[in-house]
C-alpha positions, 0 to 999 in steps of 0.5 A: 132427316130434314130436321137433322140436316137443318140442325147440322147446318145451324151448328155449322153456321154458329161455328163460322160466326165464332170464327169471324168473331175471333178475327177481331181478337188476334189473327193467329187464334182466328187462323187456328180456329178456322183450320179446325172448322174447315177440318171438322165441319164437312164431316159432321155436315156430310149428308147421308148416302142417296137412298140410305137410311140411318141405322141406330148402333146395335144394342149391347146386351149383357150375357146375364140377360140371357142367362135363363134363355128358353124358359119363358115366364109367361106361357099357355099353361093349360090348353094341353090338359085333359080335365074331363073329370076334374072338379070344374069349380076348382079347375076354373079357379086354378086356371084363372089364378095362374093366368098367363104364368108358366106354371102348374097348380095341383089341388087336393082334398086333404081329407081323402087325398083325391086330386081335384085338378091338375093345371099344366099336367105336362109340368106337374108330371115332370121329374121334379124341381128343387123345392127351395124354401118349401123344404123348411116345414119338413126341417122344422118338423124334424127338429121339433120331433127330435127336440132340437128346438121348441116353439120358444127356442131362439137361434142367432141369425145375425150379429144382433138378431135372434129368431124363434121358429115362427118368425123364421118360418114367416120370413123364410130365414135361411140361417135359422134352418141351416143351423137346424140342419147342422145340428141334426145332421144328414142322416136325421134330416134324411130320415124325416124327409123320406118319412114325409114322402120325399124321393118316392111316388105320392100318387096311387096308380098315376102312371105319368108321375115321377118320384123326384129325387133325394140324395144319398149323401150331403150335396157337395154345394153347401152340405146338409145346411143348404139342403135344409134351407134351399133343398139343395140336391133334392127334386120334388114334384107338385104332387109330393108338396101338396101331399105334405100340405094335406097331411099338415092340414088333416092332422098327420095322415099321409094319403096316397093321391088319387086322380079318378079319370074315368066314370068307374074310377070316380064311382069306386073312389075310396081314400088310401092311407099311405102312412100315419105320421103321428105328428099331432103333438107338434103340428101346432108349432108348425102351423103357427109358422105357416100361418105367420107366413100368410098373415105378415110374412113371405106368403101374405099375398095369399091372404083373402081379406074378403073371406073368413077362411084363413090359409096357411102356407110356405113360399119357396124361391131359388134358381134351379141350375139343373134345368136351368130356370128361376123357380117360385113355389107356394104350398098351402091349405085352407081353411085353418079350422076346417081344411077343404083344399090343399094347393101346390103352385109352381112357377118357372121362368126367366125374370125376377117375377118368378118367385115364391111371393108371386106363387102365393099371389096365384094361390090368393087369387084361387082362394078368392075366386073359390070363396066368391063361388061359395066353395068353402060354404059347401059341405065337403062330401063325406069320405068313404067309411072304409079305407081301401089300403093301408099302403104299408 
């Protein structure tokens, strides 16, 4: 306050000096200037009321700043979990990888369907969220199986640009997948989505799990095109996404996910096949796009430069207007040659940090920590020779 008073007194002195200088020019102009000084100076130099403290003007916040109020980007995402029977190495890596983010990680053995850990069980066992661009592998698989495209088909995505499937997957090009949705139509897209487990429970004997939701007709906003690029109208859980990743990893077997949570269940565990997808002939094209996403596309932050394990994956980023919040997904498995783990990473929040590439970064930290602990060097436990149920 003392500095402010001193500065204001200095300013007043300068104004009076200018007024006096004017006297040497003309009486009329000097008189006008003096009147202005007399009227203005007392206001600007008026001291604050005794005992009062000057308060800054209240900040004006735009309404968009609170658009996602109530959904924090950062949270304690794992303190409420019961993880007694989780794989301790995988859980520790997943907790460390997720860090302070408000999100969930579900890890699965793709060769058996056994759930290795569920971080943030409350979020993972929720009703599900819009899948964003993680729907694209499902659309790609349907288009390949229906001969709508081949690996080399080039589709126009802008006035002077064309892409094939690998590039469209790597860069998550929406126009490419919207065109695939339009060419196949809602009925065909629905058939393959349901074949891959969308809209149904992914787990076996998981009482907390929800089936998500799949629409009975094209969504009003964007129709089948937007459904094929953003997953509009669909709700998916981390369990459904990681189940898909496991099937892509193991060659096309869709296992029931099982989560042994007692000693008896752990000892009695045996894989349960939900259905055989018979997609072996088209998986190379699909995997090529998911690999490109990790090597140089939207999921490149998941790549572990210090290891020999090569993950594959697909990001997803969008606004979930039903909750509402921003959503970031990454669905992935590693490694490419001998897959040992599949992951679904889900992030929620109210900042731009919540996006697919950030979820990929979380997965990358998980992979690096597992590699540092020689997780990928340890042989996977042999699956039970008999299958407990066909699940048909």
